[in-house]
A tleap script that builds the chain and sets N, CA, C and O, in Angstrom:
source leaprc.protein.ff14SB
mol = sequence {
  NMET SER PHE THR GLU ARG ALA LEU ALA LEU
  ILE LYS GLN ILE PRO ARG GLY LYS VAL MET
  THR TYR GLY GLN ILE ALA ARG LEU ALA GLY
  SER PRO ARG GLY ALA ARG GLN VAL VAL ARG
  VAL LEU HIE SER MET SER LYS LYS HIE LYS
  LEU PRO TRP HIE ARG VAL ILE ASN SER LYS
  GLY GLU ILE GLY PHE LYS ASP GLU GLU MET
  HIE LEU VAL GLN LYS LEU SER LEU GLU ALA
  GLU GLY ILE ARG VAL SER SER ASP GLY LYS
  LEU ASP LEU LYS LEU TYR LEU TYR GLU PRO
  ASP VAL HIE THR ILE GLN SER THR ASP GLU
  GLN MET CARG
}
set mol.1.N position { 0.850 -1.172 0.000 }
set mol.1.CA position { 0.000 0.000 0.000 }
set mol.1.C position { 0.900 1.241 0.000 }
set mol.1.O position { 1.911 1.281 0.700 }
set mol.2.N position { 0.529 2.232 -0.776 }
set mol.2.CA position { 1.345 3.440 -0.881 }
set mol.2.C position { 1.111 4.387 0.310 }
set mol.2.O position { 0.130 4.271 1.044 }
set mol.3.N position { 2.035 5.306 0.462 }
set mol.3.CA position { 1.895 6.332 1.499 }
set mol.3.C position { 0.569 7.070 1.339 }
set mol.3.O position { -0.148 7.290 2.315 }
set mol.4.N position { 0.252 7.446 0.117 }
set mol.4.CA position { -0.984 8.198 -0.137 }
set mol.4.C position { -2.208 7.395 0.271 }
set mol.4.O position { -3.118 7.939 0.896 }
set mol.5.N position { -2.248 6.118 -0.067 }
set mol.5.CA position { -3.382 5.267 0.306 }
set mol.5.C position { -3.511 5.151 1.822 }
set mol.5.O position { -4.614 5.208 2.366 }
set mol.6.N position { -2.376 4.988 2.497 }
set mol.6.CA position { -2.409 4.884 3.964 }
set mol.6.C position { -2.868 6.200 4.583 }
set mol.6.O position { -3.660 6.200 5.526 }
set mol.7.N position { -2.376 7.322 4.057 }
set mol.7.CA position { -2.773 8.636 4.577 }
set mol.7.C position { -4.271 8.856 4.380 }
set mol.7.O position { -4.957 9.321 5.290 }
set mol.8.N position { -4.773 8.524 3.202 }
set mol.8.CA position { -6.209 8.663 2.942 }
set mol.8.C position { -7.030 7.839 3.934 }
set mol.8.O position { -8.015 8.325 4.490 }
set mol.9.N position { -6.621 6.597 4.150 }
set mol.9.CA position { -7.346 5.719 5.072 }
set mol.9.C position { -7.335 6.275 6.488 }
set mol.9.O position { -8.353 6.234 7.178 }
set mol.10.N position { -6.197 6.792 6.924 }
set mol.10.CA position { -6.102 7.354 8.272 }
set mol.10.C position { -6.987 8.590 8.420 }
set mol.10.O position { -7.687 8.739 9.423 }
set mol.11.N position { -6.958 9.457 7.445 }
set mol.11.CA position { -7.763 10.684 7.507 }
set mol.11.C position { -9.249 10.342 7.563 }
set mol.11.O position { -10.004 10.955 8.318 }
set mol.12.N position { -9.664 9.368 6.770 }
set mol.12.CA position { -11.076 8.963 6.752 }
set mol.12.C position { -11.531 8.410 8.099 }
set mol.12.O position { -12.719 8.465 8.418 }
set mol.13.N position { -10.604 7.881 8.888 }
set mol.13.CA position { -10.944 7.265 10.181 }
set mol.13.C position { -11.078 8.261 11.330 }
set mol.13.O position { -11.559 7.895 12.402 }
set mol.14.N position { -10.669 9.494 11.132 }
set mol.14.CA position { -10.715 10.450 12.251 }
set mol.14.C position { -12.170 10.669 12.634 }
set mol.14.O position { -12.961 11.128 11.810 }
set mol.15.N position { -12.536 10.347 13.876 }
set mol.15.CA position { -13.938 10.487 14.278 }
set mol.15.C position { -14.343 11.940 14.511 }
set mol.15.O position { -13.506 12.808 14.759 }
set mol.16.N position { -15.635 12.172 14.425 }
set mol.16.CA position { -16.180 13.498 14.744 }
set mol.16.C position { -15.714 13.901 16.137 }
set mol.16.O position { -15.662 13.072 17.046 }
set mol.17.N position { -15.378 15.166 16.297 }
set mol.17.CA position { -14.960 15.671 17.599 }
set mol.17.C position { -13.503 15.399 17.943 }
set mol.17.O position { -13.062 15.690 19.055 }
set mol.18.N position { -12.757 14.844 16.998 }
set mol.18.CA position { -11.335 14.561 17.211 }
set mol.18.C position { -10.526 15.126 16.051 }
set mol.18.O position { -11.075 15.420 14.990 }
set mol.19.N position { -9.218 15.278 16.256 }
set mol.19.CA position { -8.312 15.768 15.222 }
set mol.19.C position { -7.054 14.919 15.200 }
set mol.19.O position { -6.742 14.214 16.160 }
set mol.20.N position { -6.337 15.000 14.086 }
set mol.20.CA position { -4.996 14.442 13.989 }
set mol.20.C position { -4.112 15.531 13.403 }
set mol.20.O position { -4.601 16.478 12.787 }
set mol.21.N position { -2.807 15.390 13.598 }
set mol.21.CA position { -1.880 16.370 13.032 }
set mol.21.C position { -1.310 15.833 11.718 }
set mol.21.O position { -1.304 14.627 11.470 }
set mol.22.N position { -0.835 16.752 10.888 }
set mol.22.CA position { -0.208 16.371 9.620 }
set mol.22.C position { 0.940 15.396 9.876 }
set mol.22.O position { 1.052 14.369 9.208 }
set mol.23.N position { 1.783 15.724 10.842 }
set mol.23.CA position { 2.940 14.888 11.151 }
set mol.23.C position { 2.559 13.523 11.696 }
set mol.23.O position { 3.195 12.520 11.371 }
set mol.24.N position { 1.540 13.481 12.509 }
set mol.24.CA position { 1.067 12.222 13.069 }
set mol.24.C position { 0.581 11.296 11.950 }
set mol.24.O position { 0.904 10.109 11.939 }
set mol.25.N position { -0.190 11.840 11.018 }
set mol.25.CA position { -0.681 11.053 9.890 }
set mol.25.C position { 0.499 10.556 9.049 }
set mol.25.O position { 0.542 9.395 8.644 }
set mol.26.N position { 1.448 11.452 8.795 }
set mol.26.CA position { 2.625 11.072 8.001 }
set mol.26.C position { 3.380 9.925 8.663 }
set mol.26.O position { 3.750 8.956 8.000 }
set mol.27.N position { 3.608 10.033 9.959 }
set mol.27.CA position { 4.345 8.994 10.693 }
set mol.27.C position { 3.610 7.656 10.631 }
set mol.27.O position { 4.218 6.622 10.355 }
set mol.28.N position { 2.305 7.677 10.887 }
set mol.28.CA position { 1.528 6.439 10.879 }
set mol.28.C position { 1.388 5.855 9.473 }
set mol.28.O position { 1.198 4.650 9.311 }
set mol.29.N position { 1.482 6.718 8.458 }
set mol.29.CA position { 1.390 6.258 7.069 }
set mol.29.C position { 2.734 5.776 6.543 }
set mol.29.O position { 2.821 5.288 5.416 }
set mol.30.N position { 3.792 5.910 7.358 }
set mol.30.CA position { 5.077 5.347 6.989 }
set mol.30.C position { 6.148 6.328 6.555 }
set mol.30.O position { 7.202 5.914 6.073 }
set mol.31.N position { 5.899 7.616 6.715 }
set mol.31.CA position { 6.894 8.618 6.331 }
set mol.31.C position { 6.973 9.696 7.414 }
set mol.31.O position { 6.305 10.725 7.314 }
set mol.32.N position { 7.785 9.464 8.447 }
set mol.32.CA position { 7.839 10.376 9.593 }
set mol.32.C position { 8.096 11.842 9.235 }
set mol.32.O position { 7.702 12.741 9.978 }
set mol.33.N position { 8.747 12.080 8.114 }
set mol.33.CA position { 9.041 13.460 7.718 }
set mol.33.C position { 8.129 13.924 6.585 }
set mol.33.O position { 8.468 14.861 5.862 }
set mol.34.N position { 6.984 13.279 6.426 }
set mol.34.CA position { 6.112 13.533 5.290 }
set mol.34.C position { 4.907 14.412 5.545 }
set mol.34.O position { 3.904 14.297 4.841 }
set mol.35.N position { 4.980 15.291 6.538 }
set mol.35.CA position { 3.831 16.145 6.854 }
set mol.35.C position { 3.383 16.970 5.646 }
set mol.35.O position { 2.186 17.152 5.422 }
set mol.36.N position { 4.341 17.464 4.878 }
set mol.36.CA position { 3.969 18.253 3.685 }
set mol.36.C position { 3.279 17.394 2.636 }
set mol.36.O position { 2.450 17.889 1.871 }
set mol.37.N position { 3.614 16.123 2.598 }
set mol.37.CA position { 2.912 15.214 1.683 }
set mol.37.C position { 1.458 15.065 2.102 }
set mol.37.O position { 0.575 14.956 1.251 }
set mol.38.N position { 1.204 15.060 3.400 }
set mol.38.CA position { -0.168 14.969 3.896 }
set mol.38.C position { -0.932 16.225 3.474 }
set mol.38.O position { -2.094 16.143 3.076 }
set mol.39.N position { -0.284 17.378 3.560 }
set mol.39.CA position { -0.913 18.630 3.102 }
set mol.39.C position { -1.299 18.487 1.627 }
set mol.39.O position { -2.402 18.862 1.229 }
set mol.40.N position { -0.387 17.946 0.824 }
set mol.40.CA position { -0.653 17.758 -0.606 }
set mol.40.C position { -1.837 16.824 -0.832 }
set mol.40.O position { -2.697 17.097 -1.670 }
set mol.41.N position { -1.881 15.724 -0.085 }
set mol.41.CA position { -2.988 14.774 -0.199 }
set mol.41.C position { -4.305 15.477 0.116 }
set mol.41.O position { -5.284 15.334 -0.615 }
set mol.42.N position { -4.320 16.225 1.192 }
set mol.42.CA position { -5.551 16.933 1.568 }
set mol.42.C position { -5.950 17.943 0.506 }
set mol.42.O position { -7.121 18.035 0.137 }
set mol.43.N position { -4.983 18.695 0.018 }
set mol.43.CA position { -5.270 19.737 -0.966 }
set mol.43.C position { -5.809 19.149 -2.265 }
set mol.43.O position { -6.756 19.681 -2.845 }
set mol.44.N position { -5.214 18.064 -2.718 }
set mol.44.CA position { -5.565 17.539 -4.032 }
set mol.44.C position { -6.673 16.481 -4.024 }
set mol.44.O position { -7.262 16.197 -5.067 }
set mol.45.N position { -6.962 15.895 -2.855 }
set mol.45.CA position { -7.876 14.746 -2.858 }
set mol.45.C position { -9.072 14.863 -1.908 }
set mol.45.O position { -9.884 13.940 -1.844 }
set mol.46.N position { -9.202 15.955 -1.179 }
set mol.46.CA position { -10.284 16.063 -0.190 }
set mol.46.C position { -11.667 15.941 -0.800 }
set mol.46.O position { -12.513 15.213 -0.279 }
set mol.47.N position { -11.908 16.645 -1.896 }
set mol.47.CA position { -13.239 16.581 -2.517 }
set mol.47.C position { -13.517 15.207 -3.092 }
set mol.47.O position { -14.564 14.614 -2.832 }
set mol.48.N position { -12.580 14.706 -3.870 }
set mol.48.CA position { -12.760 13.417 -4.542 }
set mol.48.C position { -13.057 12.288 -3.562 }
set mol.48.O position { -13.911 11.439 -3.822 }
set mol.49.N position { -12.343 12.283 -2.426 }
set mol.49.CA position { -12.485 11.203 -1.450 }
set mol.49.C position { -13.361 11.581 -0.252 }
set mol.49.O position { -13.481 10.814 0.704 }
set mol.50.N position { -13.969 12.765 -0.311 }
set mol.50.CA position { -14.842 13.249 0.774 }
set mol.50.C position { -14.150 13.143 2.140 }
set mol.50.O position { -14.696 12.594 3.098 }
set mol.51.N position { -12.937 13.685 2.192 }
set mol.51.CA position { -12.138 13.611 3.415 }
set mol.51.C position { -12.594 14.640 4.441 }
set mol.51.O position { -12.989 15.748 4.076 }
set mol.52.N position { -12.542 14.284 5.717 }
set mol.52.CA position { -12.825 15.259 6.774 }
set mol.52.C position { -11.582 16.133 7.002 }
set mol.52.O position { -10.976 16.098 8.073 }
set mol.53.N position { -11.219 16.904 5.993 }
set mol.53.CA position { -9.986 17.711 5.987 }
set mol.53.C position { -9.893 18.651 7.176 }
set mol.53.O position { -8.801 18.959 7.652 }
set mol.54.N position { -11.046 19.106 7.652 }
set mol.54.CA position { -11.062 20.070 8.756 }
set mol.54.C position { -10.550 19.465 10.068 }
set mol.54.O position { -10.241 20.201 11.005 }
set mol.55.N position { -10.460 18.147 10.142 }
set mol.55.CA position { -9.990 17.472 11.355 }
set mol.55.C position { -8.484 17.302 11.387 }
set mol.55.O position { -7.962 16.640 12.284 }
set mol.56.N position { -7.770 17.882 10.431 }
set mol.56.CA position { -6.311 17.773 10.391 }
set mol.56.C position { -5.716 19.150 10.664 }
set mol.56.O position { -6.037 20.125 9.985 }
set mol.57.N position { -4.840 19.214 11.672 }
set mol.57.CA position { -4.267 20.485 12.114 }
set mol.57.C position { -2.751 20.345 12.267 }
set mol.57.O position { -2.196 19.263 12.077 }
set mol.58.N position { -2.097 21.440 12.608 }
set mol.58.CA position { -0.640 21.363 12.760 }
set mol.58.C position { -0.245 20.834 14.138 }
set mol.58.O position { -1.090 20.676 15.020 }
set mol.59.N position { 1.025 20.569 14.308 }
set mol.59.CA position { 1.525 19.924 15.530 }
set mol.59.C position { 1.440 20.811 16.767 }
set mol.59.O position { 1.589 20.326 17.889 }
set mol.60.N position { 1.204 22.091 16.576 }
set mol.60.CA position { 1.045 23.009 17.708 }
set mol.60.C position { -0.400 23.067 18.191 }
set mol.60.O position { -0.714 23.781 19.143 }
set mol.61.N position { -1.275 22.317 17.534 }
set mol.61.CA position { -2.689 22.347 17.891 }
set mol.61.C position { -3.385 23.560 17.318 }
set mol.61.O position { -4.315 24.098 17.920 }
set mol.62.N position { -2.932 23.989 16.152 }
set mol.62.CA position { -3.481 25.196 15.526 }
set mol.62.C position { -4.003 24.893 14.130 }
set mol.62.O position { -3.537 23.979 13.450 }
set mol.63.N position { -4.982 25.685 13.728 }
set mol.63.CA position { -5.431 25.661 12.344 }
set mol.63.C position { -4.306 26.246 11.513 }
set mol.63.O position { -3.780 27.311 11.835 }
set mol.64.N position { -3.936 25.559 10.450 }
set mol.64.CA position { -2.781 25.963 9.665 }
set mol.64.C position { -3.052 26.978 8.570 }
set mol.64.O position { -2.118 27.585 8.047 }
set mol.65.N position { -4.317 27.174 8.214 }
set mol.65.CA position { -4.632 28.077 7.114 }
set mol.65.C position { -4.293 29.522 7.444 }
set mol.65.O position { -4.641 30.031 8.509 }
set mol.66.N position { -3.611 30.171 6.512 }
set mol.66.CA position { -3.347 31.610 6.628 }
set mol.66.C position { -4.501 32.392 6.000 }
set mol.66.O position { -4.811 33.509 6.414 }
set mol.67.N position { -5.139 31.775 4.981 }
set mol.67.CA position { -6.281 32.385 4.318 }
set mol.67.C position { -7.420 32.554 5.331 }
set mol.67.O position { -7.859 31.582 5.946 }
set mol.68.N position { -7.883 33.771 5.495 }
set mol.68.CA position { -8.877 34.087 6.521 }
set mol.68.C position { -10.175 33.294 6.347 }
set mol.68.O position { -10.741 32.793 7.319 }
set mol.69.N position { -10.635 33.186 5.109 }
set mol.69.CA position { -11.888 32.482 4.853 }
set mol.69.C position { -11.777 30.995 5.182 }
set mol.69.O position { -12.647 30.442 5.854 }
set mol.70.N position { -10.705 30.343 4.709 }
set mol.70.CA position { -10.523 28.916 4.979 }
set mol.70.C position { -10.286 28.656 6.469 }
set mol.70.O position { -10.734 27.647 7.013 }
set mol.71.N position { -9.578 29.575 7.115 }
set mol.71.CA position { -9.354 29.476 8.558 }
set mol.71.C position { -10.703 29.452 9.276 }
set mol.71.O position { -10.921 28.633 10.169 }
set mol.72.N position { -11.598 30.346 8.887 }
set mol.72.CA position { -12.917 30.430 9.516 }
set mol.72.C position { -13.753 29.186 9.213 }
set mol.72.O position { -14.435 28.669 10.098 }
set mol.73.N position { -13.706 28.708 7.978 }
set mol.73.CA position { -14.454 27.499 7.616 }
set mol.73.C position { -14.002 26.320 8.479 }
set mol.73.O position { -14.832 25.567 8.989 }
set mol.74.N position { -12.681 26.160 8.643 }
set mol.74.CA position { -12.177 25.051 9.454 }
set mol.74.C position { -12.569 25.232 10.920 }
set mol.74.O position { -12.982 24.274 11.574 }
set mol.75.N position { -12.445 26.441 11.432 }
set mol.75.CA position { -12.800 26.721 12.828 }
set mol.75.C position { -14.270 26.387 13.084 }
set mol.75.O position { -14.598 25.715 14.062 }
set mol.76.N position { -15.147 26.857 12.207 }
set mol.76.CA position { -16.583 26.611 12.380 }
set mol.76.C position { -16.914 25.127 12.233 }
set mol.76.O position { -17.784 24.614 12.937 }
set mol.77.N position { -16.231 24.439 11.328 }
set mol.77.CA position { -16.457 23.001 11.140 }
set mol.77.C position { -16.061 22.215 12.384 }
set mol.77.O position { -16.770 21.296 12.793 }
set mol.78.N position { -14.933 22.573 12.983 }
set mol.78.CA position { -14.492 21.906 14.214 }
set mol.78.C position { -15.452 22.210 15.359 }
set mol.78.O position { -15.822 21.314 16.118 }
set mol.79.N position { -15.852 23.461 15.482 }
set mol.79.CA position { -16.772 23.837 16.564 }
set mol.79.C position { -18.125 23.144 16.422 }
set mol.79.O position { -18.765 22.825 17.424 }
set mol.80.N position { -18.564 22.909 15.189 }
set mol.80.CA position { -19.826 22.207 14.953 }
set mol.80.C position { -19.772 20.772 15.461 }
set mol.80.O position { -20.810 20.154 15.698 }
set mol.81.N position { -18.562 20.241 15.628 }
set mol.81.CA position { -18.379 18.884 16.152 }
set mol.81.C position { -18.071 18.891 17.649 }
set mol.81.O position { -17.743 17.852 18.223 }
set mol.82.N position { -18.174 20.056 18.276 }
set mol.82.CA position { -17.960 20.143 19.715 }
set mol.82.C position { -16.539 20.445 20.141 }
set mol.82.O position { -16.226 20.380 21.330 }
set mol.83.N position { -15.675 20.772 19.199 }
set mol.83.CA position { -14.286 21.094 19.526 }
set mol.83.C position { -14.179 22.581 19.822 }
set mol.83.O position { -14.585 23.413 19.010 }
set mol.84.N position { -13.639 22.908 20.971 }
set mol.84.CA position { -13.464 24.311 21.343 }
set mol.84.C position { -12.190 24.845 20.696 }
set mol.84.O position { -11.098 24.319 20.912 }
set mol.85.N position { -12.350 25.895 19.905 }
set mol.85.CA position { -11.234 26.512 19.196 }
set mol.85.C position { -11.165 27.967 19.631 }
set mol.85.O position { -12.168 28.679 19.584 }
set mol.86.N position { -9.987 28.414 20.055 }
set mol.86.CA position { -9.835 29.803 20.500 }
set mol.86.C position { -9.955 30.754 19.308 }
set mol.86.O position { -9.935 30.319 18.156 }
set mol.87.N position { -10.078 32.026 19.585 }
set mol.87.CA position { -10.236 33.024 18.525 }
set mol.87.C position { -9.038 33.058 17.585 }
set mol.87.O position { -9.164 33.458 16.427 }
set mol.88.N position { -7.868 32.635 18.084 }
set mol.88.CA position { -6.680 32.620 17.214 }
set mol.88.C position { -6.427 31.236 16.594 }
set mol.88.O position { -5.351 30.988 16.049 }
set mol.89.N position { -7.416 30.340 16.676 }
set mol.89.CA position { -7.341 29.063 15.970 }
set mol.89.C position { -6.625 27.946 16.688 }
set mol.89.O position { -6.181 26.993 16.047 }
set mol.90.N position { -6.497 28.033 18.005 }
set mol.90.CA position { -5.810 26.969 18.756 }
set mol.90.C position { -6.832 26.080 19.465 }
set mol.90.O position { -7.913 26.521 19.853 }
set mol.91.N position { -6.442 24.800 19.620 }
set mol.91.CA position { -7.275 23.879 20.378 }
set mol.91.C position { -6.393 22.999 21.241 }
set mol.91.O position { -5.182 22.912 21.032 }
set mol.92.N position { -7.011 22.353 22.206 }
set mol.92.CA position { -6.274 21.554 23.184 }
set mol.92.C position { -6.056 20.128 22.663 }
set mol.92.O position { -6.986 19.322 22.634 }
set mol.93.N position { -4.830 19.829 22.256 }
set mol.93.CA position { -4.530 18.493 21.735 }
set mol.93.C position { -4.734 17.408 22.787 }
set mol.93.O position { -5.049 16.269 22.442 }
set mol.94.N position { -4.561 17.741 24.058 }
set mol.94.CA position { -4.758 16.738 25.112 }
set mol.94.C position { -6.210 16.248 25.116 }
set mol.94.O position { -6.479 15.091 25.441 }
set mol.95.N position { -7.130 17.122 24.758 }
set mol.95.CA position { -8.547 16.757 24.740 }
set mol.95.C position { -8.999 16.145 23.422 }
set mol.95.O position { -9.812 15.221 23.412 }
set mol.96.N position { -8.484 16.649 22.323 }
set mol.96.CA position { -9.077 16.342 21.028 }
set mol.96.C position { -8.239 15.475 20.087 }
set mol.96.O position { -8.728 15.080 19.028 }
set mol.97.N position { -6.994 15.171 20.444 }
set mol.97.CA position { -6.154 14.396 19.543 }
set mol.97.C position { -6.635 12.948 19.463 }
set mol.97.O position { -6.839 12.287 20.481 }
set mol.98.N position { -6.807 12.481 18.250 }
set mol.98.CA position { -7.188 11.084 18.005 }
set mol.98.C position { -5.928 10.269 17.799 }
set mol.98.O position { -5.088 10.601 16.963 }
set mol.99.N position { -5.804 9.193 18.574 }
set mol.99.CA position { -4.650 8.303 18.465 }
set mol.99.C position { -5.173 6.909 18.116 }
set mol.99.O position { -5.560 6.144 18.999 }
set mol.100.N position { -5.181 6.586 16.816 }
set mol.100.CA position { -5.678 5.253 16.450 }
set mol.100.C position { -4.785 4.171 17.048 }
set mol.100.O position { -3.566 4.324 17.121 }
set mol.101.N position { -5.412 3.079 17.473 }
set mol.101.CA position { -4.603 2.004 18.044 }
set mol.101.C position { -4.007 1.152 16.917 }
set mol.101.O position { -4.403 1.262 15.756 }
set mol.102.N position { -3.071 0.323 17.281 }
set mol.102.CA position { -2.351 -0.501 16.314 }
set mol.102.C position { -3.319 -1.378 15.522 }
set mol.102.O position { -3.131 -1.577 14.322 }
set mol.103.N position { -4.346 -1.898 16.177 }
set mol.103.CA position { -5.304 -2.767 15.502 }
set mol.103.C position { -6.063 -2.012 14.416 }
set mol.103.O position { -6.335 -2.565 13.351 }
set mol.104.N position { -6.404 -0.761 14.679 }
set mol.104.CA position { -7.098 0.059 13.689 }
set mol.104.C position { -6.224 0.264 12.462 }
set mol.104.O position { -6.695 0.165 11.329 }
set mol.105.N position { -4.946 0.550 12.695 }
set mol.105.CA position { -4.012 0.773 11.591 }
set mol.105.C position { -3.812 -0.515 10.804 }
set mol.105.O position { -3.795 -0.497 9.573 }
set mol.106.N position { -3.659 -1.635 11.513 }
set mol.106.CA position { -3.470 -2.914 10.828 }
set mol.106.C position { -4.695 -3.301 10.013 }
set mol.106.O position { -4.558 -3.813 8.902 }
set mol.107.N position { -5.900 -3.064 10.548 }
set mol.107.CA position { -7.107 -3.416 9.796 }
set mol.107.C position { -7.257 -2.532 8.580 }
set mol.107.O position { -7.806 -2.966 7.568 }
set mol.108.N position { -6.783 -1.302 8.653 }
set mol.108.CA position { -6.777 -0.407 7.500 }
set mol.108.C position { -5.895 -0.987 6.417 }
set mol.108.O position { -6.276 -1.015 5.247 }
set mol.109.N position { -4.713 -1.452 6.801 }
set mol.109.CA position { -3.789 -2.071 5.850 }
set mol.109.C position { -4.444 -3.268 5.167 }
set mol.109.O position { -4.348 -3.429 3.950 }
set mol.110.N position { -5.105 -4.098 5.956 }
set mol.110.CA position { -5.717 -5.299 5.408 }
set mol.110.C position { -6.862 -4.953 4.468 }
set mol.110.O position { -7.040 -5.615 3.445 }
set mol.111.N position { -7.647 -3.920 4.799 }
set mol.111.CA position { -8.760 -3.504 3.947 }
set mol.111.C position { -8.265 -2.957 2.622 }
set mol.111.O position { -8.935 -3.106 1.601 }
set mol.112.N position { -7.100 -2.325 2.625 }
set mol.112.CA position { -6.587 -1.703 1.423 }
set mol.112.C position { -5.922 -2.715 0.475 }
set mol.112.O position { -5.669 -2.393 -0.686 }
set mol.113.N position { -5.642 -3.909 0.948 }
set mol.113.CA position { -4.973 -4.926 0.104 }
set mol.113.C position { -5.927 -5.551 -0.867 }
set mol.113.O position { -5.535 -6.419 -1.646 }
savepdb mol mol.pdb
quit
């Protein structure tokens, strides 16, 4: 299974009310330094694969968009799922970070084969 396929599967698994970071997805998909690749996957494939793109944030627990409109869309989408986001786009990773267990990751691999 390719990095892109693994990243897509992981992103699709993020439950409502939880988030994952770009780096976390990259590491679990097999490329610890591939956070920018995750950004590319989200940018190019979110619509096609109906990805919950708004549930992916940076490692500081912040919305990464500099664009004001997209920043607001992501903030409102997260808040609609019960995630508290500060006015400057930060959230508490201790509360909202999704950490898939090994079995979830392995079953994803098996489903993709």
